[in-house]
VMD Tcl script that draws the C-alpha trace (Angstrom):
set ca {
  {-179.68 -98.27 174.16}
  {-179.14 -101.45 172.25}
  {-176.57 -103.91 172.56}
  {-174.10 -104.98 169.63}
  {-171.70 -108.10 170.91}
  {-168.83 -108.39 168.48}
  {-167.33 -111.65 168.16}
  {-163.90 -110.78 166.66}
  {-160.84 -113.20 164.70}
  {-157.46 -113.29 163.10}
  {-158.97 -111.81 160.02}
  {-159.54 -108.16 161.82}
  {-155.82 -108.26 163.30}
  {-154.48 -108.99 159.81}
  {-155.09 -106.10 157.76}
  {-153.31 -104.11 160.54}
  {-150.46 -106.59 159.14}
  {-150.60 -109.36 162.10}
  {-150.31 -112.63 160.26}
  {-153.30 -115.28 161.34}
  {-152.39 -118.48 162.77}
  {-153.72 -119.93 159.75}
  {-151.37 -118.48 157.30}
  {-148.29 -120.80 155.66}
  {-145.64 -118.92 156.84}
  {-147.36 -116.87 159.00}
  {-147.71 -116.90 162.77}
  {-146.31 -119.81 164.19}
  {-143.23 -119.09 161.96}
  {-142.03 -122.74 160.57}
  {-142.88 -124.28 164.61}
  {-145.22 -126.97 165.14}
  {-147.81 -125.54 167.55}
  {-147.91 -127.53 169.83}
  {-143.75 -126.57 170.45}
  {-145.49 -123.21 171.12}
  {-148.83 -123.30 172.46}
  {-149.42 -125.65 174.42}
  {-148.60 -126.00 178.19}
  {-146.57 -129.02 176.48}
  {-144.61 -126.84 174.90}
  {-144.37 -124.93 177.53}
  {-142.44 -127.97 180.29}
  {-140.23 -128.53 177.67}
  {-139.01 -125.65 176.15}
  {-140.01 -122.95 177.95}
  {-138.00 -121.02 176.16}
  {-138.80 -120.78 173.18}
  {-142.32 -120.44 173.97}
  {-141.18 -117.40 175.61}
  {-139.20 -115.79 172.62}
  {-141.99 -116.31 170.39}
  {-144.03 -114.40 172.76}
  {-141.80 -111.76 172.89}
  {-141.49 -111.74 169.39}
  {-145.13 -111.47 169.19}
  {-145.77 -108.70 171.80}
  {-142.87 -106.67 170.05}
  {-144.99 -107.20 166.82}
  {-148.10 -106.51 168.28}
  {-146.79 -102.64 169.74}
  {-145.80 -101.49 166.63}
  {-148.86 -102.11 164.91}
  {-151.94 -99.78 164.56}
  {-155.41 -100.57 165.07}
  {-157.29 -100.25 161.26}
  {-160.85 -98.64 159.98}
  {-163.08 -101.39 161.14}
  {-161.72 -101.25 164.10}
  {-162.76 -98.24 164.89}
  {-165.89 -98.64 162.87}
  {-166.66 -100.09 166.52}
  {-165.60 -97.62 169.00}
  {-167.27 -95.50 166.62}
  {-170.70 -97.11 167.51}
  {-169.86 -97.18 171.11}
  {-171.47 -93.59 170.94}
  {-175.16 -95.03 169.27}
  {-175.05 -98.65 171.31}
  {-173.84 -100.36 173.92}
  {-170.75 -102.33 171.96}
  {-168.94 -105.46 173.47}
  {-166.58 -106.69 171.71}
  {-165.28 -110.77 172.52}
  {-162.25 -111.69 170.68}
  {-160.08 -114.42 169.98}
  {-157.19 -111.79 169.55}
  {-154.82 -111.18 171.49}
  {-152.88 -108.42 169.78}
  {-154.93 -105.54 171.84}
  {-155.50 -103.73 168.74}
  {-159.36 -103.11 170.18}
  {-158.07 -101.28 173.43}
  {-155.43 -99.54 170.96}
  {-158.43 -98.13 168.84}
  {-160.36 -97.27 171.61}
  {-163.15 -99.61 172.53}
  {-163.91 -99.64 176.39}
  {-165.21 -103.34 176.35}
  {-163.32 -106.15 175.21}
  {-163.50 -110.01 176.43}
  {-160.33 -111.69 176.06}
  {-161.24 -115.07 175.48}
  {-157.28 -116.06 174.63}
  {-156.25 -114.02 176.62}
  {-152.94 -111.01 176.55}
  {-149.70 -110.51 174.76}
  {-149.85 -107.25 177.44}
  {-149.33 -109.68 180.43}
  {-147.85 -112.30 181.47}
  {-149.02 -114.87 185.03}
  {-147.41 -117.05 187.60}
  {-146.92 -121.27 186.09}
  {-148.57 -122.15 189.59}
  {-152.09 -119.45 189.94}
  {-153.86 -118.63 186.81}
  {-155.23 -115.47 189.04}
  {-151.68 -113.55 189.15}
  {-152.09 -111.07 186.22}
  {-149.44 -108.95 185.71}
  {-148.58 -106.18 183.14}
  {-145.45 -107.24 180.90}
  {-142.05 -104.23 180.88}
  {-142.09 -103.44 178.12}
  {-142.27 -106.24 175.06}
  {-140.32 -108.89 177.35}
  {-140.48 -112.10 179.24}
  {-137.34 -113.39 180.46}
  {-136.54 -115.89 182.13}
  {-135.78 -116.11 185.61}
  {-138.80 -113.25 186.31}
  {-140.69 -114.51 189.20}
  {-144.11 -114.32 190.80}
  {-144.62 -113.56 194.13}
  {-145.10 -117.29 194.49}
  {-141.89 -117.68 193.26}
  {-142.92 -119.58 189.89}
  {-141.26 -118.83 186.69}
  {-143.71 -115.83 184.92}
  {-145.46 -116.97 181.49}
  {-147.33 -115.90 178.61}
  {-151.28 -114.47 179.21}
  {-152.33 -116.84 176.74}
  {-154.90 -119.50 177.14}
  {-152.86 -122.74 175.51}
  {-154.31 -126.00 173.27}
  {-155.89 -128.05 175.99}
  {-156.78 -125.29 178.49}
  {-160.20 -124.12 179.85}
  {-160.76 -121.10 178.13}
  {-162.09 -118.78 181.41}
  {-164.00 -116.43 179.67}
  {-166.28 -117.98 178.16}
  {-169.58 -118.16 180.57}
  {-169.20 -114.20 180.19}
  {-169.00 -114.85 176.34}
  {-172.03 -117.03 176.54}
  {-173.74 -114.45 179.16}
  {-173.40 -111.49 176.39}
  {-173.83 -113.08 173.24}
  {-177.44 -114.22 174.79}
  {-178.39 -111.41 175.54}
  {-177.43 -109.15 172.15}
  {-179.60 -107.51 170.33}
  {-176.95 -107.02 167.20}
  {-174.88 -109.67 166.63}
  {-171.32 -109.81 164.49}
  {-168.76 -112.03 163.60}
  {-165.72 -109.98 162.15}
  {-162.77 -112.23 160.35}
  {-163.09 -115.80 162.22}
  {-163.27 -119.07 160.43}
  {-165.90 -119.96 163.03}
  {-163.37 -122.78 163.34}
  {-162.30 -123.09 167.00}
  {-164.42 -123.45 169.56}
  {-165.46 -123.28 171.86}
  {-165.51 -119.30 170.74}
  {-167.96 -120.74 167.38}
  {-170.64 -121.74 169.59}
  {-171.08 -118.58 170.42}
  {-173.09 -118.39 167.47}
  {-175.93 -120.21 169.24}
  {-176.87 -119.03 171.76}
  {-177.97 -116.25 170.05}
  {-181.48 -114.73 169.99}
  {-183.14 -116.46 166.75}
  {-185.03 -113.28 166.12}
  {-181.96 -110.93 166.77}
  {-179.75 -110.02 163.30}
  {-176.05 -111.28 162.77}
  {-173.81 -110.01 160.51}
  {-170.55 -112.02 159.30}
  {-168.16 -110.37 157.71}
  {-165.44 -111.29 156.24}
  {-163.90 -112.13 152.41}
  {-163.33 -115.50 153.12}
  {-167.73 -116.19 154.38}
  {-166.97 -118.79 157.30}
  {-169.96 -122.13 157.12}
  {-172.76 -121.31 159.56}
  {-176.38 -122.15 159.69}
  {-178.73 -120.80 157.03}
  {-181.10 -117.92 158.65}
  {-183.58 -114.92 157.69}
  {-181.47 -112.93 160.66}
  {-178.27 -113.91 158.70}
  {-176.89 -111.73 156.77}
  {-173.59 -111.98 155.24}
  {-171.11 -109.34 154.31}
  {-168.29 -110.98 152.01}
  {-165.67 -108.10 152.55}
  {-162.56 -107.46 154.83}
  {-163.43 -105.61 158.09}
  {-161.68 -102.33 157.34}
  {-164.55 -102.15 154.83}
  {-167.18 -103.62 155.46}
  {-167.29 -102.95 159.25}
  {-167.30 -98.89 158.76}
  {-170.39 -99.29 155.96}
  {-172.51 -101.51 158.48}
  {-171.45 -99.17 161.59}
  {-173.14 -96.61 159.31}
  {-176.55 -98.29 158.46}
  {-177.47 -99.14 161.88}
  {-176.27 -95.77 162.85}
  {-178.36 -93.83 160.65}
  {-181.42 -96.27 162.11}
  {-181.25 -95.04 165.62}
  {-180.89 -91.34 164.54}
}
mol new
graphics top color blue
foreach p $ca { graphics top sphere $p radius 0.5 }
foreach p [lrange $ca 0 end-1] q [lrange $ca 1 end] { graphics top cylinder $p $q radius 0.2 }
display resetview
């Protein structure tokens, strides 16, 4: 069974109603990025950061996967599909994807402030100040903030290296190290880039741009790939 590796970004989630980081008036809601997505912001105002992600968590629970997410699930019937996502909303799992690598963390989880290996599911949608890990430290969002290491990059590199087909869906390819995954894909591996606003990428005969929304382009591509193996 051939392996499809997918790098997904905020564009696919935006179609389900989750604003992207880069949209004016979007996810940051007027906050400077460093106030709500950095260790320094957390140290300065943990109440603000906690509430910010509580609101994001509640919003994520109220949206549904779209046809793009579902197309990736459909592909699992015919391919080994690995989704490497920059998104933290959990929509890939909600759709039914069985192998998802979360580069930037998960809204549905929290972790210890002193030991990043202590990770817990969030009850309902709130983390509260005073909620402690087993070592007695405040629980924080299980999100990789600016300035922090991306712990699952090595696993992502390994998947990209072993891909028979690679997809880039709904990402600007501007956020590193995730954007660098494309460089780990074999030179003879077909790469499909799906986005209504195509990012800048290296030109290659094996790279196939699809200038469409994920909810439109992914189902079409899925049917094409499935027909090639059935």
